[in-house]
BARO-687310 format. One line per 4 residues: their letters; for each residue x, y, z of N, C-alpha, C, CB. Coordinates in steps of 0.05 Angstrom, whole numbers. Glycine has a CB too. Layout:
residues N
a) X:Y:Z:X:Y:Z:X:Y:Z:X:Y:Z | ...;
***
This chain:
residues 102
mtdr) 3688:2049:154:3698:2073:166:3679:2082:188:3702:2095:144 | 3690:2088:211:3673:2097:234:3673:2127:235:3684:2085:260 | 3651:2137:245:3646:2165:248:3656:2173:276:3616:2173:244 | 3677:2188:279:3689:2196:304:3682:2225:311:3719:2191:304;
rgpl) 3659:2230:320:3651:2256:329:3659:2261:358:3621:2261:325 | 3662:2285:365:3668:2292:393:3643:2290:409:3680:2320:395 | 3645:2295:435:3622:2295:453:3602:2317:446:3630:2297:482 | 3576:2312:452:3556:2332:449:3561:2356:467:3527:2321:454;
vrld) 3570:2349:492:3575:2370:512:3599:2361:529:3550:2375:530 | 3617:2380:535:3639:2375:553:3638:2398:574:3667:2375:538 | 3636:2390:599:3633:2410:621:3654:2406:642:3605:2410:632 | 3666:2427:652:3684:2426:675:3669:2441:697:3712:2439:669;
feat) 3671:2430:722:3657:2443:744:3671:2434:770:3627:2437:744 | 3664:2449:791:3673:2442:818:3648:2437:835:3691:2464:831 | 3650:2418:853:3627:2412:870:3637:2401:897:3608:2392:856 | 3620:2404:917:3624:2391:943:3607:2365:943:3617:2409:967;
liew) 3620:2342:947:3606:2317:946:3586:2314:969:3626:2294:948 | 3563:2303:962:3541:2299:981:3535:2269:982:3516:2315:973 | 3523:2261:1004:3514:2233:1007:3483:2232:1007:3525:2221:1034 | 3473:2213:993:3444:2209:993:3439:2180:1001:3431:2215:965;
rgpa) 3424:2176:1021:3419:2148:1030:3393:2138:1019:3418:2147:1061 | 3395:2118:1002:3372:2104:992:3375:2076:1003:3371:2104:960 | 3371:2056:986:3376:2028:995:3405:2024:1003:3368:2008:972 | 3423:2039:992:3451:2039:1000:3461:2068:999:3469:2020:981;
pfvf) 3482:2074:1014:3492:2102:1012:3506:2107:985:3512:2108:1035 | 3500:2130:974:3512:2138:949:3524:2165:952:3492:2137:926 | 3546:2171:937:3559:2197:938:3556:2209:911:3590:2194:946 | 3549:2235:910:3544:2249:886:3558:2276:886:3514:2253:882;
apip) 3565:2285:861:3574:2312:857:3551:2327:843:3600:2313:839 | 3539:2347:857:3517:2362:845:3528:2379:822:3503:2380:866 | 3516:2378:799:3524:2394:776:3513:2423:781:3513:2382:749 | 3530:2443:778:3520:2470:782:3496:2477:764:3543:2490:778;
dhhy) 3477:2492:775:3453:2498:760:3457:2511:733:3436:2516:777 | 3478:2527:730:3482:2541:705:3489:2523:681:3504:2562:708 | 3494:2497:687:3499:2478:666:3474:2462:657:3521:2458:675 | 3452:2466:671:3428:2451:667:3419:2452:638:3406:2461:685;
geia) 3418:2476:626:3408:2479:598:3425:2463:578:3409:2508:590 | 3451:2463:581:3469:2448:563:3464:2418:566:3498:2454:568 | 3461:2409:590:3456:2381:595:3429:2372:585:3458:2374:625 | 3409:2388:590:3382:2382:581:3381:2380:551:3361:2402:591;
haar) 3395:2398:537:3395:2398:508:3409:2373:498:3410:2423:497 | 3432:2366:508:3446:2341:500:3431:2316:507:3474:2341:513 | 3416:2317:529:3401:2294:538:3380:2285:518:3388:2299:565 | 3370:2304:502:3350:2297:481:3361:2276:462:3342:2322:465;
qasy) 3387:2276:457:3399:2257:439:3412:2234:455:3420:2270:422 | 3422:2239:478:3438:2219:492:3423:2202:513:3461:2232:506 | 3401:2212:524:3387:2198:545:3375:2172:536:3366:2216:558 | 3375:2152:553:3362:2127:547:3336:2123:563:3381:2104:551;
gwgv) 3326:2144:574:3300:2143:588:3301:2153:616:3290:2115:587 | 3279:2161:627:3275:2171:654:3293:2195:661:3282:2149:674 | 3303:2208:640:3319:2232:644:3348:2226:652:3307:2249:665 | 3355:2200:653:3382:2192:660:3400:2196:636:3383:2162:669;
vpva) 3424:2208:640:3441:2216:618:3469:2202:621:3445:2247:617 | 3476:2185:602:3502:2172:604:3525:2191:599:3504:2148:584 | 3546:2189:616:3569:2207:613:3595:2192:618:3567:2230:634 | 3616:2203:607:3644:2196:615:3652:2219:633:3663:2193:589;
avig) 3665:2212:655:3672:2232:675:3701:2228:684:3653:2230:699 | 3712:2250:693:3739:2250:705:3739:2266:731:3761:2261:685 | 3749:2254:752:3754:2268:777:3783:2262:784:3733:2259:800 | 3798:2283:788:3827:2279:793:3839:2264:769:3831:2262:819;
gtrf) 3853:2242:775:3865:2227:753:3849:2202:746:3892:2218:761 | 3824:2200:755:3808:2176:751:3786:2182:731:3796:2167:777 | 3785:2166:709:3765:2168:689:3745:2145:693:3777:2167:660 | 3719:2151:690:3699:2130:694:3674:2137:678:3692:2127:724;
ttsl) 3657:2117:674:3631:2121:661:3609:2117:682:3628:2102:637 | 3588:2132:678:3565:2131:696:3542:2145:682:3571:2144:724 | 3521:2151:696:3498:2166:685:3490:2187:705:3475:2147:678 | 3485:2211:694:3474:2233:711:3446:2226:720:3475:2260:696;
fprd) 3439:2232:744:3412:2228:755:3398:2256:756:3413:2215:783 | 3374:2258:745:3359:2282:749:3349:2284:778:3335:2284:729 | 3351:2307:790:3343:2310:818:3336:2339:824:3365:2300:837 | 3312:2344:832:3303:2370:841:3309:2392:820:3316:2378:867;
ggyl) 3304:2386:794:3308:2405:773:3337:2409:764:3298:2432:782 | 3355:2392:774:3383:2393:766:3393:2365:761:3400:2407:788 | 3419:2361:762:3431:2335:758:3452:2329:779:3443:2334:729 | 3455:2303:785:3475:2294:803:3493:2274:788:3462:2280:828;
lpvk) 3519:2277:792:3539:2258:781:3546:2238:803:3565:2273:772 | 3538:2212:799:3545:2191:819:3576:2187:818:3530:2165:813 | 3588:2185:842:3616:2181:844:3620:2152:855:3630:2202:862 | 3630:2135:837:3633:2106:844:3652:2103:868:3642:2090:820;
vavq) 3648:2081:883:3665:2075:905:3694:2073:896:3656:2049:919 | 3699:2060:873:3727:2057:863:3740:2085:859:3727:2041:837 | 3724:2104:850:3734:2132:845:3740:2145:873:3714:2149:829 | 3721:2141:891:3725:2152:918:3751:2142:931:3701:2146:936;
raer) 3755:2116:928:3779:2104:940:3805:2113:925:3778:2073:939 | 3804:2113:899:3827:2121:883:3835:2150:889:3822:2118:853 | 3816:2168:892:3821:2196:896:3821:2205:925:3801:2212:881 | 3814:2186:943:3813:2191:972:3794:2214:978:3841:2197:983;
igpg) 3769:2211:968:3749:2231:971:3724:2218:983:3742:2245:945 | 3706:2235:993:3680:2225:1004:3662:2249:1009:3685:2209:1030 | 3639:2245:1022:3621:2266:1027:3635:2290:1041:3598:2257:1045 | 3630:2314:1031:3643:2338:1041:3668:2346:1026:3649:2334:1069;
srvs) 3680:2328:1010:3703:2334:994:3696:2353:972:3717:2309:983 | 3714:2372:967:3710:2391:944:3726:2379:921:3720:2420:951 | 3713:2375:897:3727:2363:875:3724:2380:849:3715:2335:870 | 3742:2376:831:3740:2387:804:3733:2363:787:3767:2401:794;
arie) 3714:2367:769:3705:2345:752:3701:2354:724:3679:2333:763 | 3702:2335:706:3696:2340:677:3676:2318:669:3722:2340:659 | 3655:2326:655:3637:2306:643:3635:2310:613:3609:2307:656 | 3631:2288:599:3627:2289:570:3602:2273:565:3651:2278:554;
ig) 3584:2285:550:3558:2272:542:3560:2266:512:3533:2290:549 | 3554:2241:506:3552:2233:477:3578:2227:464:3540:2254:462;
***
């Protein structure tokens, strides 16, 4: 018998997508600061190191898995290229998102 618990945290938020250029361009949805405490608390159980937090996310009608990146005292949700294409979004787009941790 498997233990089917719900997520540790489920958050809905809106964000304007930003681009960060590292070795390759990446698009992120900044998580609003007021969610930081909930994420940090859940990360104690869900993180696999370096403060990176695995999540299931939904933007529009597209569900995907990724990991939140800690950045400047907050968190960024990476938005995969497949999600950007499916939802026709990019840097500067305003999106509604849901994340689930754990």
